[in-house]
Backbone as CSV, one residue per row, in Angstrom:
resi,resn,N_x,N_y,N_z,CA_x,CA_y,CA_z,C_x,C_y,C_z
1,MET,3.575,34.652,75.487,4.550,35.672,75.163,4.792,35.717,73.661
2,LEU,4.802,36.883,73.103,4.976,37.088,71.667,6.428,36.846,71.261
3,LYS,6.624,35.982,70.287,7.951,35.704,69.751,8.163,36.595,68.526
4,VAL,9.343,37.170,68.411,9.677,38.035,67.274,10.905,37.450,66.582
5,LYS,10.803,37.209,65.257,11.908,36.657,64.481,12.398,37.689,63.470
6,TYR,13.701,37.841,63.414,14.382,38.641,62.387,13.948,40.103,62.351
7,LYS,13.753,40.712,63.506,13.288,42.100,63.531,14.279,43.049,62.845
8,GLU,15.559,42.773,63.001,16.582,43.643,62.427,16.947,43.212,61.007
9,ARG,17.221,44.194,60.172,17.698,43.934,58.810,19.012,43.146,58.900
10,PRO,19.190,42.094,58.094,20.444,41.338,58.148,21.633,42.236,57.801
11,THR,22.709,42.095,58.552,23.899,42.889,58.284,24.640,42.331,57.072
12,LYS,25.496,43.152,56.507,26.326,42.712,55.385,27.164,41.503,55.804
13,GLU,27.698,41.539,57.019,28.522,40.448,57.526,27.724,39.152,57.669
14,ALA,26.494,39.266,58.160,25.642,38.078,58.312,25.324,37.472,56.947
15,ILE,25.031,38.321,55.972,24.717,37.843,54.618,25.939,37.174,54.000
16,GLU,27.105,37.806,54.132,28.333,37.223,53.582,28.655,35.887,54.241
17,GLY,28.485,35.793,55.554,28.734,34.538,56.260,27.779,33.439,55.827
18,TYR,26.520,33.794,55.676,25.504,32.842,55.219,25.856,32.329,53.824
19,CYS,26.179,33.247,52.913,26.539,32.850,51.546,27.772,31.958,51.550
20,ARG,28.774,32.303,52.347,30.008,31.527,52.428,29.712,30.103,52.911
21,MET,28.843,29.965,53.900,28.520,28.629,54.409,27.747,27.802,53.378
22,ILE,26.765,28.414,52.725,26.001,27.689,51.691,26.923,27.311,50.535
23,GLU,27.744,28.266,50.085,28.677,27.989,48.989,29.640,26.866,49.377
24,GLY,30.064,26.819,50.630,30.944,25.754,51.094,30.252,24.405,51.096
25,LEU,29.024,24.375,51.577,28.271,23.117,51.596,27.978,22.614,50.195
26,LEU,27.839,23.532,49.244,27.543,23.165,47.855,28.750,23.399,46.949
27,SER,29.957,23.317,47.507,31.174,23.651,46.760,31.368,22.809,45.508
28,VAL,30.856,21.607,45.486,30.991,20.747,44.312,30.369,21.397,43.067
29,HIS,29.415,22.297,43.264,28.751,22.963,42.139,29.445,24.257,41.715
30,LYS,30.439,24.698,42.486,31.205,25.916,42.188,30.297,27.122,41.982
31,LEU,29.329,27.272,42.852,28.363,28.358,42.699,28.696,29.542,43.591
32,LYS,28.123,30.675,43.243,28.200,31.895,44.041,26.768,32.356,44.291
33,LEU,26.516,32.854,45.495,25.183,33.314,45.852,25.168,34.819,46.069
34,GLU,24.038,35.416,45.760,23.759,36.797,46.126,22.376,36.814,46.756
35,VAL,22.267,37.483,47.893,20.999,37.557,48.606,20.326,38.885,48.269
36,ASP,19.065,38.819,47.864,18.269,39.994,47.513,17.439,40.385,48.736
37,ILE,17.691,41.599,49.255,17.031,42.076,50.467,15.952,43.105,50.111
38,TRP,14.804,42.999,50.749,13.746,44.004,50.597,14.207,45.325,51.216
39,ASP,13.688,46.443,50.723,13.990,47.746,51.318,13.463,47.829,52.747
40,GLY,12.320,47.268,52.970,11.717,47.198,54.301,11.091,45.825,54.444
41,PRO,10.932,45.347,55.663,10.441,43.981,55.847,8.932,43.855,55.623
42,MET,8.554,42.650,55.227,7.151,42.262,55.296,7.005,41.614,56.669
43,ILE,5.902,41.832,57.306,5.701,41.242,58.631,4.601,40.189,58.534
44,ILE,4.944,39.000,58.973,3.981,37.901,58.985,3.609,37.644,60.438
45,LYS,2.337,37.788,60.733,1.830,37.577,62.092,1.219,36.183,62.181
46,SER,1.603,35.466,63.217,1.083,34.111,63.422,0.205,34.077,64.663
47,TYR,-0.858,33.302,64.551,-1.816,33.173,65.650,-2.048,31.708,65.955
48,GLN,-2.325,31.448,67.218,-2.768,30.125,67.638,-4.103,30.359,68.314
49,GLY,-5.159,29.930,67.628,-6.497,30.289,68.092,-6.635,31.799,67.951
50,ASN,-7.018,32.480,69.015,-7.133,33.943,68.995,-5.896,34.635,69.554
51,GLN,-4.879,33.855,69.913,-3.695,34.439,70.544,-2.600,34.709,69.516
52,HIS,-2.135,35.947,69.489,-1.032,36.372,68.620,0.262,35.839,69.226
53,ILE,0.943,34.894,68.520,2.098,34.229,69.106,3.442,34.612,68.475
54,GLU,3.438,35.128,67.225,4.722,35.425,66.581,4.578,36.494,65.515
55,ASP,5.609,37.339,65.439,5.795,38.260,64.318,7.113,37.882,63.663
56,ALA,7.082,37.577,62.392,8.299,37.258,61.643,8.521,38.357,60.610
57,TYR,9.667,38.991,60.679,10.034,40.045,59.737,10.765,39.400,58.571
58,VAL,10.215,39.526,57.388,10.800,38.905,56.198,11.613,39.955,55.458
59,TRP,12.927,39.802,55.505,13.854,40.723,54.850,14.391,40.169,53.541
60,ILE,14.551,38.850,53.483,15.191,38.235,52.318,14.136,37.942,51.259
61,ARG,14.296,38.602,50.140,13.346,38.452,49.030,13.620,37.182,48.231
62,GLY,14.880,36.952,47.938,15.247,35.791,47.139,16.746,35.633,47.099
63,ILE,17.184,34.636,46.359,18.604,34.338,46.238,18.930,34.133,44.768
64,ALA,20.001,34.783,44.316,20.506,34.565,42.959,21.648,33.566,43.053
65,VAL,21.599,32.559,42.193,22.612,31.517,42.160,23.355,31.631,40.835
66,LYS,24.668,31.831,40.922,25.509,31.919,39.727,26.384,30.680,39.668
67,MET,26.305,29.980,38.524,27.108,28.781,38.332,27.961,28.963,37.085
68,PRO,29.192,28.430,37.081,30.044,28.575,35.900,29.378,28.002,34.656
69,GLY,29.397,28.782,33.584,28.853,28.311,32.312,27.341,28.217,32.247
70,ARG,26.659,28.747,33.231,25.194,28.685,33.261,24.647,30.066,33.530
71,LYS,23.390,30.232,33.212,22.744,31.502,33.532,22.533,31.612,35.042
72,VAL,22.143,32.766,35.469,21.855,32.986,36.888,20.455,32.450,37.186
73,PHE,20.345,31.696,38.262,19.053,31.183,38.701,18.570,32.029,39.865
74,SER,17.310,32.366,39.857,16.719,33.091,40.982,15.833,32.141,41.764
75,ILE,15.978,32.192,43.057,15.152,31.369,43.933,14.275,32.311,44.743
76,TYR,13.005,32.305,44.400,11.992,33.123,45.082,10.841,32.227,45.462
77,PRO,10.367,32.275,46.658,10.923,32.986,47.807,12.181,32.290,48.301
78,ALA,12.954,33.009,49.093,14.173,32.446,49.675,13.797,31.391,50.705
79,PRO,14.736,30.493,51.004,14.439,29.467,52.010,14.141,30.037,53.398
80,ARG,14.593,31.259,53.680,14.333,31.858,54.995,14.061,33.339,54.838
81,GLY,13.460,33.922,55.846,13.069,35.322,55.792,14.101,36.294,56.315
82,GLY,15.010,35.804,57.157,16.001,36.693,57.745,17.186,35.919,58.270
83,LEU,18.136,36.664,58.807,19.344,36.073,59.373,19.657,36.764,60.689
84,ASP,19.957,35.980,61.686,20.434,36.520,62.954,21.204,35.422,63.669
85,GLU,21.603,35.694,64.894,22.429,34.739,65.631,21.689,33.460,66.008
86,THR,20.377,33.421,65.836,19.626,32.222,66.192,19.617,31.165,65.087
87,VAL,20.080,31.508,63.887,20.084,30.559,62.777,21.144,29.491,63.058
88,SER,20.716,28.240,63.078,21.604,27.130,63.432,22.296,26.547,62.200
89,ASP,23.341,25.759,62.452,24.031,25.049,61.367,23.056,24.135,60.632
90,LYS,22.166,23.498,61.366,21.176,22.606,60.752,20.266,23.384,59.812
91,GLU,19.848,24.590,60.205,18.998,25.408,59.339,19.747,25.845,58.083
92,ILE,21.030,26.143,58.214,21.822,26.507,57.040,21.960,25.302,56.116
93,TRP,22.204,24.123,56.684,22.256,22.904,55.871,20.914,22.692,55.154
94,ASP,19.807,22.891,55.869,18.478,22.749,55.258,18.315,23.715,54.086
95,ASP,18.803,24.954,54.242,18.726,25.934,53.151,19.561,25.479,51.960
96,ALA,20.751,24.925,52.223,21.600,24.414,51.141,20.870,23.303,50.389
97,TYR,20.189,22.451,51.117,19.406,21.369,50.499,18.319,21.943,49.590
98,ILE,17.601,22.940,50.075,16.525,23.568,49.288,17.102,24.228,48.035
99,ILE,18.207,24.953,48.207,18.826,25.641,47.066,19.307,24.628,46.029
100,GLN,19.955,23.560,46.484,20.414,22.535,45.541,19.245,21.902,44.804
101,ASP,18.173,21.589,45.498,17.009,21.010,44.832,16.421,21.972,43.806
102,GLU,16.379,23.258,44.125,15.894,24.260,43.164,16.766,24.279,41.915
103,ILE,18.077,24.213,42.097,18.998,24.203,40.953,18.719,22.992,40.078
104,TYR,18.614,21.819,40.683,18.366,20.605,39.909,17.028,20.688,39.172
105,GLN,16.010,21.257,39.796,14.719,21.402,39.122,14.826,22.363,37.942
106,LYS,15.512,23.492,38.144,15.641,24.476,37.067,16.452,23.919,35.896
107,LEU,17.389,23.022,36.166,18.193,22.401,35.116,17.531,21.143,34.553
108,ASN,16.371,20.770,35.087,15.712,19.512,34.712,16.700,18.353,34.800
109,ARG,17.449,18.335,35.873,18.489,17.334,36.051,18.156,16.482,37.267
110,PHE,17.766,15.267,37.003,17.392,14.372,38.098,18.195,13.077,38.038
111,SER,19.430,13.185,37.515,20.279,12.004,37.382,20.759,11.471,38.719
112,TYR,20.562,12.256,39.786,21.001,11.806,41.103,20.150,10.667,41.630
113,VAL,18.944,10.501,41.102,18.066,9.434,41.584,18.712,8.086,41.257
114,GLY,19.050,7.342,42.297,19.672,6.032,42.118,21.138,6.094,41.725
115,ASN,21.724,7.293,41.655,23.108,7.452,41.234,23.891,8.124,42.355
116,MET,24.473,7.333,43.226,25.158,7.874,44.397,26.468,8.589,44.046
117,SER,26.913,8.516,42.776,28.131,9.227,42.393,27.828,10.628,41.856
118,ASP,26.566,10.998,41.745,26.201,12.334,41.298,26.642,13.367,42.340
119,PRO,27.117,14.530,41.897,27.545,15.575,42.847,26.460,15.998,43.835
120,TYR,25.216,15.711,43.526,24.100,16.027,44.422,24.360,15.532,45.832
121,TRP,24.965,14.354,45.962,25.114,13.706,47.265,26.276,14.247,48.079
122,GLU,27.116,15.094,47.504,28.227,15.692,48.256,27.724,16.423,49.500
123,LEU,26.558,17.014,49.408,25.997,17.747,50.543,25.884,16.844,51.771
124,TRP,25.503,15.599,51.562,25.370,14.656,52.675,26.727,14.111,53.078
125,ASP,27.547,13.770,52.115,28.844,13.160,52.404,29.767,14.081,53.179
126,ASN,29.711,15.368,52.904,30.679,16.303,53.465,30.137,17.171,54.585
127,LEU,28.941,16.939,55.047,28.358,17.818,56.056,29.228,17.987,57.301
128,PRO,29.642,16.933,57.977,30.393,17.149,59.222,31.692,17.935,59.009
129,LYS,32.485,17.586,58.018,33.751,18.287,57.822,33.531,19.672,57.243
130,ALA,32.506,19.870,56.427,32.237,21.197,55.856,31.846,22.177,56.935
131,VAL,30.990,21.770,57.849,30.547,22.677,58.911,31.732,23.036,59.807
132,LYS,32.568,22.060,60.161,33.731,22.349,60.988,34.685,23.313,60.285
133,LYS,34.945,23.075,59.004,35.856,23.916,58.239,35.314,25.346,58.150
134,LEU,34.045,25.474,57.849,33.446,26.798,57.687,33.389,27.563,59.000
135,LYS,33.361,26.849,60.113,33.338,27.505,61.421,34.750,27.766,61.937
136,GLY,35.763,27.349,61.163,37.143,27.585,61.555,37.658,26.642,62.609
137,GLU,37.056,25.480,62.729,37.502,24.505,63.756,38.591,23.604,63.203
């Protein structure tokens, strides 16, 4: 059976919710996100052997990261191609991890290695309470 991912364009509400959750998980950095959406999706077809198993509609082109006192960073490609109700909290956390790593690479800042007091580690320390807070629990 053919699996289809992200067929519908992400809604404004879905994008705002996604940004709010990522910003919450990375709140120590005081960043703001903007999601760049393609006018129409790119479709990626996946095959296993000769069998067509998945169509993934890629709507999200990239993410702009705005940090206080810093220039805007662009992350291309985005960590994910689309947003819908199937995106899990774990996947959002994974995206926050990718975005944070991109920021550190763009800033050439790797002081977190061996330094558990670096803000980098807040993502791990605050995951359980951040997810509950962002979900309104």
